[in-house]
N, C-alpha and C positions, 0 to 999 in steps of 0.2 A: 695834244696826239699823243698816245700811249708810245713809250718807248721802246723798241724792236729788241734792244743790248737786253730787256730783261725776260728770264722762264717765266714761265709757275713759281717756280722754287721759287724766285727773287721774289717774285713780290711779298709769297708769303714768307717768308722770312724776315723781309721789311716791316709787311703788317706784325710777324711774330713780336720786333726789334718792337715799333711805337708801341704798343699793347705792354706790352714788361717794364716801358719805361710811365705809362700811366700809375702802374700797378703802386708805384716805388716814387709817386709826385708826393710829398708835402703838400704840398700848394696846394694842387687838389683836391686831395682828398680832405682838406679843410673846409676849403672851398662848396665841395659834397655837404661837408658837415653842418656846414651855416647855412645851408638853404634846405637841404632836407626837415621836413618842419618835423620830424623825429629821430631821435640821437640812431644814432647810426648803430651800436653797440645794445640798442635796445634791440630782442622781436617785436614784432611786428603782432596784435592782438587780435588772433582772429573772431570772427565772427561765430558765436553758440551756433555749434549743430543741433538745429531742431532732428530730436528722434521720429521717428516714423516708424512703428507699427510692424511689426517684419513678417512678409509675407508667412503664406501659409507656404509648409514646402513639400515640393509637386508630390504632387499622389503618388512618381513611381519611385521615393526615394531609399525605400529599400532594395531597388532591383539594382542590378550591376549596374556598372556607365554602360557596358557593348550592347544591352537589351532598350535602354534606356535610349540609345543613340539610331540602337538600329528601330525603334517602332515611331521617334518622333518621324528619322529620311524615310520612314512607310506612309505616315502622317505627309507628309508634302510630298510626297512623287502622288498620293489621290490626289490630293486637293488640289496640287497642278496638271492634270491629266483633266480633272472638271472644268479647271477655269482653259485648259486650249482647249475641250470642246465647249463650252460658252462664247470662245472667242473675247475673254479678258488676259490681253494681252503683257499687259502691265502684273497681275497679280502673275502666271504662270512665268516671267523674269523673277520674278519677288522670289517667286517660290522654286525657281531654281536656285538659286542664290546659296535659301537655307537651305537647299539639299548638299551645294555644294561645300556648306560649312559644315555639316550631318559627316556629308565623304570625308574628310579633314580630320575632326573627331571618331572616329571610328579605323581610318587610320594611324594615328597617335594613341587610341587605349589597344587595338592589336601589338601594336610597334611595346605595348608594356608603355608607354611615357604615360606620366598623369594627368589628363584633359579634366578643366573646372568645367561642369557641365551647362551649370548658369548664362556661361556665354552666349548656350544656344536657344532661341526662341522658343517659349512654349506653345503647341502647338495651341489654337483656341476650342476652349474649351464646346 
């Protein structure tokens, strides 16, 4: 069982001591180096990144961020109302989440904080 004398702080301190001991353990480091398929000092080569064509810029690329976020929010509000009328609960919930993201963007933009509009979903064509 767990020793009742130990508090969380004591357990964390002991864990920290154990982890610190392993960092300086030359035998452990040598064993890791021997069993590793590549030397530890060598960085692992990353697979080449395949480049895709850049997506076309959004139609509102010249618009101010506040306008873009407001327009997207209104589009999704309209879509949510249509989904409600059609009884499509999953779409209603999805659009509500997106409206919440737009609200977060609007709040940040109005407060003068930068906001990456590419994180907001593009409305369907």
